[in-house]
C-alpha positions in Angstrom: -0.2 0.1 0.0 2.9 2.6 0.8 4.2 2.0 -2.5 1.2 2.9 -4.3 1.1 6.0 -2.1 4.6 6.8 -3.3 3.7 6.1 -6.8 0.6 7.8 -7.4 2.2 10.9 -5.3 5.1 10.5 -8.4 3.1 10.4 -10.9 0.5 13.4 -9.4 3.7 15.6 -9.8 4.8 14.9 -12.9 1.2 15.6 -14.0 1.5 19.3 -12.3 5.0 19.9 -13.6 4.3 18.9 -17.2 0.9 21.6 -17.1 -1.5 18.9 -17.8 -3.9 20.8 -19.5 -7.2 19.2 -18.1 -5.8 19.4 -14.5 -5.0 23.3 -14.9 -8.7 23.1 -16.2 -10.2 21.7 -13.7 -8.5 24.1 -11.6 -9.4 27.4 -13.1 -13.2 26.2 -12.7 -12.9 25.5 -9.1 -11.3 29.0 -8.5 -14.1 30.4 -10.9 -17.0 28.9 -9.1 -15.4 30.0 -5.6 -14.7 33.4 -6.1 -17.7 33.9 -8.1 -19.5 32.3 -5.0 -18.0 33.7 -2.5 -18.0 37.6 -4.4 -21.9 37.1 -4.9 -22.1 35.8 -0.7 -20.7 39.1 0.0 -22.9 41.4 -2.2 -26.1 40.7 -0.1 -23.8 38.6 3.4 -22.1 41.6 4.4 -25.2 44.5 4.4 -26.9 41.6 6.2 -24.1 41.2 8.6 -24.1 45.0 9.2 -27.6 45.2 10.0 -27.4 42.9 12.2 -24.4 43.9 14.1 -24.8 47.5 14.5 -28.6 48.2 14.9 -31.0 46.3 17.5 -34.2 45.4 17.0 -36.8 42.9 17.7 -35.7 38.7 16.3 -32.5 39.8 16.4 -31.3 36.9 18.6 -33.7 34.2 16.3 -32.2 35.6 13.0 -28.5 35.5 14.3 -29.1 32.1 15.9 -30.5 31.0 12.5 -27.7 32.1 10.4 -25.8 30.5 13.1 -26.9 27.1 12.5 -27.0 27.4 8.8 -23.3 27.3 8.9 -23.2 23.7 9.1 -26.0 22.7 7.0 -25.1 19.3 5.0 -23.7 20.6 1.3 -25.8 17.3 -0.1 -28.8 18.2 1.7 -28.5 21.6 0.2 -27.1 20.5 -3.3 -30.8 18.5 -3.3 -32.8 21.1 -2.5 -30.7 23.6 -5.0 -31.4 21.2 -7.6 -35.3 20.4 -7.2 -35.7 24.2 -7.5 -33.1 24.8 -10.8 -34.7 21.2 -12.1 -36.9 22.2 -15.6 -39.8 21.6 -13.1 -38.6 23.8 -10.6 -39.3 27.6 -9.4 -35.6 29.0 -10.9 -36.1 25.9 -14.1 -36.1 29.0 -16.5 -32.8 30.5 -15.3 -31.0 27.6 -17.0 -28.4 27.0 -13.7 -28.1 23.3 -13.3 -25.0 21.8 -14.7 -23.4 25.2 -14.9 -20.7 26.6 -13.6 -22.6 29.3 -12.8 -24.8 27.5 -11.3 -22.6 25.8 -8.8 -21.0 29.5 -7.8 -25.1 30.2 -7.2 -25.3 27.2 -4.9 -22.0 27.5 -3.1 -22.9 31.4 -2.5 -25.9 30.2 -1.0 -23.4 27.8 1.0 -21.5 30.2 2.3 -23.7 33.0 3.3 -24.3 32.0 6.8 -20.7 32.1 7.4 -20.3 35.6 6.2 -23.2 36.8 8.1 -22.3 35.3 11.3 -18.8 36.1 11.6 -18.8 39.5 10.2 -22.3 40.6 12.6 -20.5 38.5 15.9 -17.3 40.7 15.0 -19.4 44.2 14.3 -21.7 43.1 17.8 -18.5 42.3 19.7 -16.8 45.5 18.8 -15.1 47.2 22.0 -17.7 48.6 24.0 -14.5 51.2 25.3 -14.1 52.0 21.5 -17.9 52.8 21.2 -18.2 55.2 24.0 -15.1 56.9 23.6 -15.9 58.1 20.2 -19.2 59.2 21.8 -17.4 60.8 24.5 -15.2 62.7 22.2 -18.4 63.9 20.6 -18.5 61.3 17.2 -21.9 61.2 15.9 -24.1 58.1 15.8 -23.5 57.6 12.1 -19.6 58.1 12.7 -19.3 55.7 15.7 -20.8 52.9 13.4 -18.0 54.1 11.0 -15.6 53.6 13.4 -16.6 50.3 14.2 -16.7 48.7 11.0 -12.9 50.2 10.4 -12.0 48.3 13.5 -13.3 45.1 12.1 -12.9 45.6 8.8 -10.2 42.4 9.1 -12.9 40.2 10.6 -14.5 40.8 7.8 -12.0 39.8 5.6 -11.3 37.0 7.6 -14.8 35.9 7.4 -14.5 36.3 3.2 -11.1 34.0 3.1 -13.4 31.3 5.2 -15.9 31.4 3.0 -13.7 31.2 -0.1 -12.2 27.8 1.8 -15.7 26.3 2.4 -16.7 26.8 -1.1 -13.4 25.6 -2.4 -13.3 22.4 -0.8 -16.9 21.5 -0.7 -18.3 18.2 -3.0 -22.2 17.9 -2.5 -23.5 21.0 -4.4 -20.6 21.1 -7.1 -21.7 17.1 -7.6 -25.6 17.6 -7.5 -25.5 21.2 -9.1 -22.9 20.7 -11.8 -23.7 17.0 -12.9 -19.7 16.3 -12.9 -19.5 16.7 -16.6 -16.0 16.0 -18.1 -14.7 19.3 -19.1 -17.1 21.1 -18.7 -18.5 21.3 -14.7 -16.2 18.8 -13.3 -14.0 21.0 -10.3 -11.4 19.8 -8.1 -13.4 17.9 -5.4 -15.4 16.4 -8.2 -12.6 15.4 -9.9 -10.8 13.6 -6.5 -14.0 11.5 -6.1 -14.7 10.4 -9.6 -11.1 9.3 -10.4 -10.5 7.4 -7.2 -13.7 5.7 -7.7 -12.2 4.8 -11.7 -9.1 3.4 -10.1 -7.0 6.2 -11.1 -5.3 7.5 -7.7 -2.2 8.9 -9.7 -4.6 11.9 -10.8 -6.7 11.9 -7.4 -3.7 12.6 -6.0 -2.6 15.2 -8.4 -6.0 17.2 -7.6 -5.6 16.3 -3.8 -2.3 18.3 -3.6 -3.6 20.8 -5.2 -6.7 21.4 -3.8 -4.6 21.3 -0.3 -1.7 23.7 -1.9 -4.2 26.0 -2.0 -6.2 25.7 1.1 -2.6 25.7 3.0 -1.7 29.0 0.9 -5.6 30.2 2.6 -4.4 29.5 6.0 -1.3 31.0 5.5 -3.2 33.9 4.3 -5.9 34.0 7.0 -2.6 34.2 9.6 -1.0 37.2 7.6 -4.7 38.7 7.7 -4.8 38.3 11.6 -1.5 39.8 12.0 -2.5 42.8 9.7 -5.9 42.9 11.7 -4.0 43.7 15.6 -1.5 46.4 13.5 -4.5 48.0 12.0 -6.3 47.9 15.4 -3.8 49.9 16.9 -3.5 52.6 14.1 -7.5 52.8 14.5 -7.0 53.6 17.9 -4.5 56.1 17.7 -6.4 57.8 15.1 -9.5 58.2 16.6 -7.4 60.0 20.2 -5.7 62.5 16.7 -9.1 63.1 15.2 -11.3 63.8 18.5 -8.7 64.4 21.2 -8.2 67.8 19.8 -11.9 69.2 20.5 -11.5 68.6 24.4 -10.9 71.3 26.4 
């Protein structure tokens, strides 16, 4: 078994280094659907998160709880629901998204929206109370206070977006059921790994797995870098607040 793994690993490196067209086309399709899905989720997820995090209203705890619970929704269950909705007999069949890359992107955007909403709204809601009180004390308006809090948590939002991309990039259920796993059309990294493994093509499956893990690792390192920048930005924001509002004090 060990020899099989070593041979598969060597063959995988050969496929990657030789620039195999299908391997890199599959990588491109994966990056495309995950990036588009993350972008779509940001368009509505961040405004929703901002409203939940910065404002108080009746039922807020329930809405936040629903989004928190939806983070762990099984991708196969979501894929089945979206398949029914996007099929010819479904409510959204007229959009012709089933078995397309854009359809996968839409499915992934729905999958990762709860993650963006929950992480961003929790970061906004947990913003430093002393910072809020300090800004008000120094004469800042409510709009200015909210602006300060948003800038304070900007890196938390970036982390949420990166985590959302990572979640979409590594999921299988939505990509398989919505995309159909058609060769050279809707096949992405995760569906390729599953398909090549079932066909006994372990070298190709290993190549896809290595690329998938390399990209995930790069994302993890990016998250660590963003967290470091976030801490530095926090210090700079506090200094700017004191300089901007401190001069108004007698």
